[in-house]
N, C-alpha and C positions, 0 to 999 in steps of 0.2 A: 795287066800285065803287058797290056802290048805295048808301050809305052820303053820297055826293057833295053836295052842299052848293050852294046857287048862288055863294056868295062863297068859294067852294074857291078854291085859289093854284096855279098849276100854272108848271111848265116842264119843257116836254117835247123840249128839247135841249141835254144836257150829254152831257161825251166826259171819261174817266178814262183810267189806266195802260194802260187795254186799247187804246186807240192812239194819239192826243196829247195827252191831257190831262195836269195834274198830281200830281195826287192817286187812291189806288189807288177802285176802285168801292165798299167798305166806305165809306171817308171821303169822299167825294163825299155816300153817303145821311148821311151823319151831320151835313157843315156844312148838308147841305139840311133835313132837321129842326131846326137848331139855326137854321135862317135862319128860320122859319114856314110853309117851304111845304108844299104838302096832299099833291100829283100829281105824281112825278117820272117823267121816261123817259130812262134812259143811254142814249145815240145815239152810238155810238163806229165808224167809220168802218171798214164792211165787217165788224162785230163780231156776231155776235150773244151780247148779254149773258150770263152764266151769272148773275144775281143772281134770288133767290128775286121771285117776281112777285107784285100783290095787295098785302092791307093788313099792315102788319107797325108792329111799333114800334121805332122808333131813335132813340136817344139820349133817352129816355120821352117821345115825341110819334109819335101814330098818324101815317105817310107811308105813300102808296097807291104800288107800281111798274107803269108801263104797261112791257110790254115793248118796245123798241125797238133800232133800228140804222139808220145813215146808209151808204145803196150811194151808188158813185161813179158815174158813166158818161159815155158822149160823145156827142155828137150836133152835126152838123156843126162837128166839129173843136174844137166846146169842152168840157169837163169840167162837168158839174152831179153836182149830188146830192141824192138820196132820202133823205126821212124814211122809213121803212117799221115802221108798229106794233101791233104782234096785243093783242087783249082777253084773254088768256089767253098757256100759255107758248109760248114760240118753238118750232115746229111741226121735227122732225127735217129735212125737208126743205130749210128755211132755211137751219137751221145748216152743213147740209153745205156747201151754195151759198156762204156768207160764208167759211169753212174755207178753200175753193178761193179764194176773193177774197181773201184776207189771204195765202195760201203765193204767189198771185199777185204780190202787193204784196212778198213777201221776197224776191223773183227782180228784180223794177224795182230794188229797193234795191240790190241788190249791181248790178245792170247800171250805176245812177247812183252808187256809189263809184268803179264803172272808169273813167265817161266823167269826172268830178271829182278822177282822181287818189290818192282818198286810201285809205290802207291798212286803214281800220278805223271803227268799232270792225266786227266778224265780227256775221253775223247770226247771232241764236242758236238752239237746236233751237227754242224756243219759238214765234219770230217763226216758221219755218222751215217747224211744224206747222201754224201756222194759228193758233194759241192765242191770236195777240197781232197789231196791225197796223202795221205800218211806215208811217212817212208822211213827205211833205216837210218837216215839223219836225224828224224823227230828222235827215234828213240837215243840217239846218241845224244842230243842234247839235251833227254830227261836223265840220263846217266849220268853227263857234266853239271848239271843241275841237284841233281842228289845229292853230290861230293862223294860218288863211288870211282871215278875216273880223273885225271885231270883237264882232260881234253880231247874230241871227237876224235881224234887218229886212237889215242889207247881205247877210247870205247871200241872201235870196230874191230882193231887188233886181239880185245880181248873178251868179247862180248858179242858181238853181231858180224862176227863171219860165217858161212854157210857151217863149218866145219864144226861149233858152238853150238848149233840147234835150238837158237833160243828164238828165232823167226819163225812161225808157219810157214814150210815151202808153198809155192807159189801151187795153183790148181787147174791153172790154162797150161795149154799146149802151145808152144812159140809157131807151130804149123794153123794150130788153130788160129792163132790171134791170125797171121796173113790173111789165110781163108774169111773171117769174118773182114778185117779189112778192104781184101780184094771187092769182097762181096756187098762192101757200103756203097764202094766207089772212092777207096782211097786209093793213093800211089804208095809202095810199099820199100823203105828199105832199111836194112841191117842196123843199127846204128852200133858203134865202134866195134865192128866184129873181129874177135883175135884170130890173128893167119891159123893158127893151128885148127882152129872150129871150121875157118872158112873152108879148108883143104879136107878136114872129116863131114863136115855136114852141107855143102854148100850144092851139092845137086838135091839132095831131099827137100832143102828149103826151096829152091828152086821150081821144083817139081809139084810145090805146095802154092806156088803163086809168086815168090819174091820176087820184083820185079828192080830190085837197087843195094846199092854197096855205099856204107858212109867212107870213102874214101880219101876223104880230102879233110884232114883234123890238124890239129894241132901238134907237134911233136913224133910226128912221122918222119923217117926218114924218105930217102929218097929212094931206097929199095924198095922199104915199104910201099908208096907209092905206083912205083911198076907194078908188082906185087898185084895189088888191087886193079887197076888197069888193064893188068892182065888178064883176071879173071874175070873182070865184068865184059869184058869182050867174050872171051869163050861160052860164057855162058848168056849173051846179049841183055846184058844186064845196064842202068846207066851207073851212075858216078852225084853220089850227095855230098855233100860237105856242111860242118859247123862247126863252134867251139864246144861246141855242152859247157856251157858260159852257166853258173849258179850265186857269182857274186859273191861269192865267200873268202875270196883271197883278197879282197878290196881293190881288184883290177876290172880297167871300165870292158865293156860289148865291143867288139870294130878293132882288138888289138888281132885277132885273129882272123880272116877276113877270106870269103870264097870269091872268085871272081866269076861270073858268069861263065866266060869260053872254058872254065874248068870241070863245069857241070850242065855242057851245054846239051847232050841229048835228055836230059830230065827237065831242064827248064824247055826245051819244042814240045816235051811231052804235058807239062802242065798248060802251055799254051794252047796245042791240039786237044785238048781236053771240052 
């Protein structure tokens, strides 16, 4: 990333078919390149991307790929997500951890199918081996395909929320996710952190090793952005940013982009690693 320019356009939060995105990792890259992004990170749920990292030529454009993942953990009964980035290739230890997480997801998925009284679709060998991550969105699609609900929104509202109890709870503590990521050499940032949760838990998570907040993302008000910047300064954290793009809304990546100057401390940390 040594050729990084002050005006480089980032998106550090993207999903693919390796978890609950619509498009393959390769197609996500092509769409990002065509959209004019310069630096991206594929951050599938509990999945360590197999994409080549570093600068590469995609769709005739230079695109820098940062290695990443989005790890799920629970704290005080609530699920939170941790973005983990690496300055180079993802180390084997973190890959092994993610594979175990995906295998656990497959077990949870099967138990949820049983709780929903759905016959299928059965978990394929790839998901069972931890080669991709099954999520609540896959369960929503199963409910739609079975004719139980009319669309994904109804599936989440009536069957897949935490209060419904159909999806087994996570076993990984969020603070443990932070520790594992740091031990593997990853840079950690709390994904789309709710303001109330930040106020309640930021001290605990920083003590566990949290390094950043995803404070540059779509739909935040100017007051929200000031809040995350203030919290970051107070706790010595960097800001990261991304769209959390999945591709299901027929929109292209790049409509939301983060400029390097907005996340300068994070970029500098990656460069210094």
